[in-house]
C-alpha positions in Angstrom: 6.7 -213.5 45.6 5.8 -216.7 43.1 2.9 -218.4 42.7 4.1 -221.7 44.6 5.0 -220.1 47.2 1.9 -218.4 47.8 0.0 -221.6 47.7 2.8 -223.0 50.3 2.0 -219.8 52.1 -2.2 -220.5 51.9 -1.9 -223.8 53.2 0.1 -223.4 56.1 -2.7 -223.7 58.1 -3.7 -226.5 56.5 -0.4 -229.1 56.7 0.1 -227.6 60.0 -3.0 -229.2 61.5 -3.8 -231.4 58.8 -0.6 -232.8 57.9 1.9 -232.3 60.6 2.6 -235.9 62.7 5.6 -237.4 64.1 6.2 -240.9 64.6 9.1 -242.3 66.5 8.5 -245.6 67.4 9.6 -245.0 71.0 8.9 -248.3 72.3 11.3 -250.3 70.3 14.0 -248.2 71.3 13.3 -248.4 74.9 13.1 -252.7 74.4 16.8 -252.8 74.2 18.2 -251.2 77.1 18.9 -252.9 80.4 15.9 -252.2 82.6 17.2 -250.6 85.1 17.8 -248.0 82.4 14.9 -248.1 81.0 12.4 -247.3 84.0 14.5 -244.6 85.2 14.5 -243.1 81.3 10.1 -243.2 82.1 10.4 -241.9 85.4 12.3 -239.4 84.0 8.8 -237.5 82.9 8.0 -237.1 79.0 10.1 -238.3 76.0 8.9 -236.6 73.2 12.0 -234.3 73.0 14.2 -237.0 74.2 17.2 -236.2 71.4 19.3 -239.6 72.8 20.4 -242.2 75.0 24.2 -242.6 76.3 25.5 -245.4 77.8 29.4 -245.2 78.7 31.6 -248.2 80.5 32.1 -246.8 83.8 30.1 -243.9 83.9 26.1 -243.0 85.0 23.4 -243.5 82.0 22.4 -239.7 80.6 19.7 -238.5 78.5 19.9 -236.1 76.5 17.2 -233.7 75.7 17.3 -230.2 73.8 17.9 -227.6 77.1 18.6 -230.7 79.3 21.0 -233.8 80.6 19.3 -236.9 83.1 21.2 -239.1 84.6 19.4 -242.2 84.6 19.7 -243.8 88.4 23.2 -243.8 90.3 24.3 -247.4 88.8 27.3 -247.1 86.9 27.1 -248.9 83.1 28.4 -252.0 83.2 30.0 -254.5 80.3 26.6 -256.8 80.3 24.7 -253.0 80.0 26.4 -253.1 76.6 26.1 -256.2 76.0 22.8 -256.3 76.5 21.7 -253.4 73.8 24.1 -254.9 71.2 22.9 -257.8 71.2 19.3 -256.5 70.5 20.2 -254.5 68.0 21.2 -254.9 64.2 24.7 -255.5 63.1 27.2 -252.8 63.4 29.0 -251.3 60.1 31.9 -250.0 59.1 31.0 -246.9 60.8 30.3 -248.2 63.9 26.9 -248.0 63.6 23.4 -249.6 64.1 19.8 -249.9 64.1 16.6 -251.4 65.1 14.7 -252.9 62.1 11.4 -251.0 60.9 12.8 -247.9 62.9 14.6 -244.5 62.7 17.1 -245.3 65.4 20.7 -245.1 64.9 22.8 -246.9 68.1 26.8 -245.6 67.4 29.2 -247.7 68.8 32.7 -246.3 70.5 35.6 -248.9 70.6 38.4 -249.3 72.5 42.1 -250.1 70.9 41.4 -253.7 70.7 37.6 -253.1 69.4 35.9 -254.3 72.0 32.8 -251.3 72.5 32.5 -249.6 75.5 30.5 -246.8 74.9 26.9 -246.9 73.0 24.9 -243.2 72.1 21.4 -244.4 71.0 19.8 -241.6 69.1 16.1 -240.9 68.5 14.9 -241.0 65.3 11.6 -239.7 63.8 9.9 -238.8 61.1 7.7 -235.8 61.0 5.2 -235.6 58.4 4.4 -231.9 56.9 7.5 -230.3 57.9 8.5 -228.9 54.7 5.7 -226.8 53.4 8.4 -223.8 54.7 10.4 -225.0 51.3 7.2 -226.6 49.5 8.2 -224.1 46.4 11.5 -225.2 46.1 11.0 -229.0 46.4 8.0 -228.3 43.4 10.6 -226.5 41.3 12.9 -229.6 40.1 15.5 -227.4 41.2 18.8 -229.5 42.7 19.0 -228.8 46.5 21.5 -228.8 49.3 20.9 -228.0 52.9 23.4 -227.1 55.4 23.5 -226.7 58.6 24.6 -228.0 61.8 24.1 -231.3 63.7 20.6 -232.3 65.7 18.9 -228.7 63.0 16.7 -231.6 61.1 18.8 -232.0 58.2 17.5 -235.7 58.1 14.6 -235.3 58.9 14.2 -232.4 56.5 15.9 -234.9 53.1 13.2 -237.9 54.5 10.2 -235.9 54.4 11.2 -234.4 50.8 11.6 -238.0 49.2 8.5 -238.6 50.7 6.6 -235.5 49.0 8.5 -236.1 45.5 7.8 -239.7 45.2 4.2 -239.9 46.6 2.6 -236.5 45.5 5.1 -235.7 42.7 5.0 -239.1 41.3 8.7 -238.6 40.3 10.9 -241.8 40.4 12.9 -241.2 43.4 15.9 -243.5 44.7 17.7 -242.6 48.1 21.5 -243.6 48.4 21.6 -244.3 52.3 24.8 -244.3 53.4 24.0 -245.5 57.7 20.6 -246.2 56.9 19.2 -243.4 58.5 17.0 -241.4 55.9 15.0 -244.8 55.3 15.8 -246.8 58.7 17.4 -250.2 59.2 16.6 -253.8 58.0 15.7 -254.6 54.3 12.2 -253.0 54.3 12.4 -249.1 54.4 10.4 -247.2 57.1 7.0 -245.6 55.4 8.4 -242.2 56.0 10.0 -242.2 52.6 6.8 -242.6 50.5 7.3 -244.7 47.1 10.8 -243.5 47.2 13.2 -246.9 46.2 16.2 -246.8 49.0 19.5 -248.2 48.2 21.8 -249.2 50.5 25.5 -249.1 50.9 27.9 -251.3 52.5 30.5 -248.9 53.8 30.7 -245.1 53.9 34.0 -245.3 51.1 31.6 -246.9 48.8 28.9 -244.0 48.7 30.0 -242.5 45.3 30.2 -245.6 43.5 26.6 -246.3 44.8 25.3 -242.7 43.6 26.8 -243.5 39.9 24.6 -247.2 40.2 21.5 -245.6 41.1 21.7 -243.7 38.1 22.8 -245.6 35.9 20.9 -248.9 36.4 17.6 -247.5 37.8 16.7 -244.4 35.8 15.8 -242.7 38.7 14.6 -238.3 37.9 15.7 -237.9 41.9 18.3 -238.8 43.8 18.5 -238.1 47.7 22.0 -238.0 49.0 22.7 -237.3 52.9 25.9 -235.9 53.9 28.2 -235.7 51.5 31.7 -235.4 52.6 34.7 -236.3 50.4 35.8 -234.9 47.0 34.4 -238.1 45.1 31.2 -238.3 46.6 30.9 -233.9 45.0 32.7 -235.4 42.1 29.5 -238.2 42.0 26.8 -235.8 42.5 28.4 -232.9 39.4 28.3 -236.2 36.8 24.8 -237.2 38.6 23.7 -233.2 37.9 25.3 -232.9 34.2 22.9 -236.2 33.2 20.0 -234.2 33.7 18.9 -235.9 37.4 17.5 -233.6 39.9 19.6 -233.6 43.7 18.5 -233.3 46.8 21.3 -233.3 49.4 23.0 -232.8 52.5 27.0 -231.3 53.4 29.2 -231.0 56.3 28.9 -227.1 56.6 26.7 -224.0 58.6 26.5 -221.7 55.6 27.2 -221.0 52.2 30.3 -219.4 53.0 32.0 -222.1 54.8 31.5 -224.2 51.8 33.1 -222.0 49.4 36.7 -222.1 51.6 36.3 -226.0 51.6 38.4 -227.1 49.1 36.6 -230.9 49.6 33.4 -229.5 48.3 33.6 -225.9 46.8 32.6 -228.0 43.8 29.2 -228.9 44.6 28.5 -225.3 44.4 31.1 -224.3 41.3 34.8 -224.5 42.7 37.0 -221.8 43.1 40.1 -221.1 40.6 43.0 -218.0 40.2 42.8 -216.4 36.8 45.4 -213.5 35.9 44.1 -211.2 34.1 46.1 -208.8 30.9 47.1 -205.8 32.4 43.9 -203.8 30.6 41.2 -205.6 31.8 43.2 -205.7 35.8 43.0 -201.9 35.0 39.4 -201.8 34.0 38.2 -203.7 36.9 40.3 -201.9 39.5 42.1 -205.2 40.9 44.9 -207.1 40.8 45.8 -209.4 37.9 45.4 -212.9 39.4 41.8 -212.6 40.6 39.7 -216.1 41.9 36.5 -216.9 39.8 33.9 -219.6 40.1 35.4 -222.5 38.2 32.3 -224.2 36.8 28.3 -223.8 36.9 27.2 -225.6 40.5 26.0 -228.6 41.1 23.2 -227.4 42.9 20.4 -224.6 42.0 19.9 -223.9 45.5 21.1 -224.0 48.9 19.3 -223.6 51.8 20.7 -222.9 55.1 18.7 -224.9 58.3 19.9 -222.0 60.6 16.5 -223.8 63.3 14.1 -225.9 62.9 11.5 -223.2 61.5 13.8 -221.1 60.0 16.3 -221.3 56.5 18.1 -218.8 55.2 17.5 -219.5 51.1 19.6 -218.6 48.5 17.9 -219.4 45.5 20.4 -218.7 42.6 24.0 -220.3 43.5 25.5 -219.5 41.1 25.5 -215.3 41.2 25.5 -215.9 45.2 29.1 -217.3 44.4 29.8 -215.1 41.9 29.1 -211.8 44.7 30.9 -213.8 47.5 34.5 -214.4 45.4 34.0 -210.4 44.7 34.0 -210.0 47.7 30.4 -208.7 48.2 28.0 -210.4 51.5 25.2 -212.7 50.6 21.7 -211.7 51.8 19.4 -214.5 51.2 16.2 -215.0 51.7 15.1 -216.0 55.4 11.4 -217.7 56.3 10.2 -218.6 59.3 7.8 -221.0 60.6 5.7 -218.6 63.7 4.0 -219.9 66.6 0.7 -220.0 65.3 2.0 -222.3 62.3 2.1 -220.2 59.5 5.1 -219.7 57.0 6.6 -215.8 57.0 9.6 -214.0 54.7 11.3 -212.5 57.3 14.3 -210.9 54.6 14.0 -211.0 50.8 16.8 -211.9 49.1 18.5 -209.4 46.5 17.2 -208.9 42.9 21.3 -209.3 41.3 19.8 -209.0 37.3 20.4 -205.6 36.4 18.4 -205.1 32.2 20.9 -204.5 29.4 19.3 -200.8 29.1 20.9 -200.3 32.6 24.0 -201.7 32.0 24.8 -200.1 28.4 23.9 -196.2 30.3 26.1 -196.9 33.2 29.1 -197.5 30.3 28.0 -194.7 28.8 28.2 -192.8 32.1 32.1 -193.9 32.4 33.3 -191.5 29.6 31.3 -188.3 31.2 33.6 -185.4 33.3 35.1 -186.2 36.4 34.1 -183.5 39.0 35.5 -183.4 42.1 33.8 -184.5 45.1 32.3 -183.0 47.8 32.5 -183.1 51.6 29.4 -182.0 53.3 29.7 -178.8 54.6 26.5 -176.9 55.4 25.0 -176.2 58.7 23.5 -179.5 60.4 25.1 -181.8 58.2 28.9 -181.2 58.3 30.6 -184.2 59.1 33.2 -184.6 62.3 36.5 -184.6 62.0 36.3 -187.7 64.3 33.0 -189.9 63.7 31.6 -192.1 65.5 31.2 -195.3 62.6 28.8 -198.1 63.8 30.3 -201.0 62.1 29.3 -204.8 61.5 32.9 -206.0 61.6 36.0 -203.6 61.6 36.0 -203.9 58.0 32.9 -203.4 56.7 31.6 -199.6 56.0 27.1 -199.3 55.5 27.0 -196.4 52.8 23.3 -194.9 52.8 22.9 -193.9 49.3 20.9 -191.0 48.8 19.7 -190.3 45.1 22.8 -192.6 44.3 22.1 -195.2 41.0 22.2 -198.2 43.7 23.5 -200.6 40.3 26.5 -197.9 40.3 27.7 -197.9 43.9 27.3 -201.5 44.2 29.6 -201.5 41.4 32.1 -199.1 42.2 32.2 -201.3 45.8 32.8 -204.2 43.8 35.7 -203.3 41.2 37.2 -200.6 44.4 37.9 -204.0 45.8 36.6 -202.1 49.4 34.9 -203.5 52.4 31.8 -201.9 52.2 27.9 -203.0 51.9 24.8 -200.5 51.0 22.8 -200.3 53.8 19.2 -200.5 53.1 18.3 -197.6 55.7 19.6 -194.4 56.7 19.3 -195.7 60.6 21.8 -199.1 59.6 24.1 -196.7 57.9 27.7 -195.9 58.8 27.9 -192.9 56.0 25.9 -191.1 53.4 26.8 -190.9 49.7 24.0 -188.2 48.6 23.0 -186.4 45.2 23.6 -182.6 45.5 20.5 -182.2 44.2 19.1 -184.3 46.4 21.0 -183.1 49.6 19.8 -179.3 48.7 16.7 -180.4 49.3 17.5 -181.2 52.9 15.1 -184.2 53.4 13.8 -185.7 56.3 16.7 -189.0 55.4 19.1 -186.1 55.5 18.0 -184.8 58.8 18.1 -188.1 60.3 21.8 -188.4 59.0 22.5 -185.2 60.0 20.8 -185.8 63.9 23.0 -189.0 64.2 26.3 -187.0 62.9 27.4 -189.0 60.0 29.4 -188.2 57.5 27.9 -187.6 54.3 29.8 -187.5 50.8 28.1 -185.1 47.9 28.5 -186.3 44.0 27.4 -183.6 41.7 26.0 -185.7 39.3 24.8 -189.3 39.3 27.7 -191.1 37.0 30.0 -193.8 37.9 33.3 -192.1 37.5 31.8 -189.9 40.7 30.8 -192.5 42.6 33.7 -194.2 42.6 35.5 -190.8 42.7 33.5 -190.7 46.2 34.4 -194.4 47.8 38.0 -193.4 47.1 37.3 -190.4 48.8 36.1 -192.1 52.0 38.4 -194.9 52.1 41.9 -192.8 50.9 41.2 -189.5 52.2 40.0 -188.7 55.6 38.7 -189.6 59.3 37.3 -193.1 58.0 40.8 -194.5 56.7 41.8 -193.1 59.8 39.8 -194.8 61.6 39.8 -198.1 60.3 43.5 -198.1 60.4 43.3 -196.8 64.4 41.1 -200.1 64.9 43.2 -202.2 63.1 46.5 -201.5 64.7 44.7 -201.5 68.0 43.6 -205.0 67.5 47.1 -206.0 66.2 48.4 -204.7 70.0 45.4 -206.6 71.3 46.4 -209.9 69.3 50.0 -209.6 70.7 49.1 -209.6 74.6 46.1 -212.4 74.1 48.9 -214.4 72.1 51.7 -214.1 74.6 49.3 -214.8 77.4 47.9 -217.9 75.4 50.2 -219.3 73.7 48.3 -219.9 71.0 47.7 -218.1 67.5 45.4 -215.0 67.0 43.3 -214.4 63.6 42.7 -210.5 63.6 39.9 -209.5 61.0 40.4 -209.1 57.3 42.3 -206.4 56.6 43.4 -204.4 53.3 47.6 -204.8 51.9 48.8 -201.4 53.4 47.1 -202.2 57.0 48.1 -205.9 57.4 51.7 -204.4 56.7 51.1 -202.0 59.5 49.9 -204.6 61.6 52.6 -206.6 60.6 55.1 -204.3 61.8 53.7 -204.3 65.2 53.8 -207.9 65.8 57.4 -208.0 65.0 58.2 -205.4 67.4 57.2 -207.5 70.2 59.2 -209.8 69.1 56.9 -212.0 67.5 56.0 -213.8 64.0 53.1 -213.1 61.9 51.9 -214.7 58.4 48.9 -213.6 56.3 46.8 -216.2 55.4 43.3 -216.6 53.9 42.2 -214.7 50.1 41.0 -211.9 49.3 38.8 -209.8 50.3 39.2 -212.5 53.6 43.5 -212.5 54.1 43.7 -211.9 57.2 46.9 -211.8 59.4 47.7 -214.6 62.0 50.1 -214.2 64.9 52.2 -217.0 66.1 53.0 -217.2 69.6 56.4 -217.5 70.9 58.2 -220.7 70.6 
């Protein structure tokens, strides 16, 4: 564990007790509400977790909390009520957003076809100090950070606190590009929650990318903070800034790194994707098709943080390595941190260590020269694989393989180059199948007995070589009950998908499959006189069933 993280963990209690505080300036928002609405709101109970107030013309006003919605009285919202609020807040920009000066509240308008405001969403803005101790080591590392997450998970709150810590505690030159004044509040004087960071306002959302470049060229920042990167121009501006050696901290639309990878507008933030045609020799060496997907450039952001909940984060510390593995069909395993009820930070899942030393790589390359020996299926009493094993899977196409005595790096490489839907299980209790080294298998250790008790299929290899591991993988996926089980599941899913398409009249997407299984699924769809198509890219290519026209 890094020194920064250890320091963050040791000081987490102190930060929670001494530093974490919430500033919401709620009274200033209540002042702009119609008197009847305010009176009913104050009677509704505690407002500490109030999210927003909704005023729609001709409807009863509502107060929204995380777990409930409260109607504010019985009177419908009138044009006078809408006008009352509009006259007491700042001017609405082209993004239909306004604010209250020196606060973080955001008032968003809904207009009719002629431009008249017929609805308002008054969202509560809160400055929460002391919340980034959970990523203190990442922020202090100087690496560019991208935050992802659904609306309401606290992306902007954390962004604001990062700007304060970097500018005030680490004494860096920080410039915030504030498109809708959501980070630093409305008005010309920014909210104190951003510390000593400077704020550049943006006249309209379409100009955000230009202001990003202007900030770097005119004000010599060490850090640029950006909220809601959402267009190709903004992604290109972010790359330009990163190439000038400036640290970037931003947020983007998307729930996870995987979502971002398939987003054609924003995938450049994590390096972009391009199709590469391999030579015949290289394709044979890799065991892949001639056209494969690879990362186009170094990622703009070094670290991606997925905000799963207010106090639960998934951190991809090396975006370059993670993206490369994802393009080869491997599932990412980020570090997951949580803040427990006592305020302490816990690492509940450690990230995979991707790097291998040079000696291991050279050793594996030498192993490929060794003579092939056939793979044995377990046949001894207590370890015999059943003819139709009960297989527990994450998805219909992901098999968990537990290696016992088998080199994990070689197994990982064999899965990658064989392009099979499998991952390595960390424990036999999570596994669907076991690959064991013969010498270890003969001793019948406890882990093998656990597999026998769960009736897991077991494949035995004679020596711990790459050739033997590849042979086992091929045996699992190309000959035997496992392939039969996977194919039967895929055919059953296709039949069910056809029935759903017929009953709902909407397209139905099936789970990703290999080309052979997709062909069988297409035949099933054709038998029912429907059309189908293959969509997506390997290894996520799948069949979509189209409803009858």
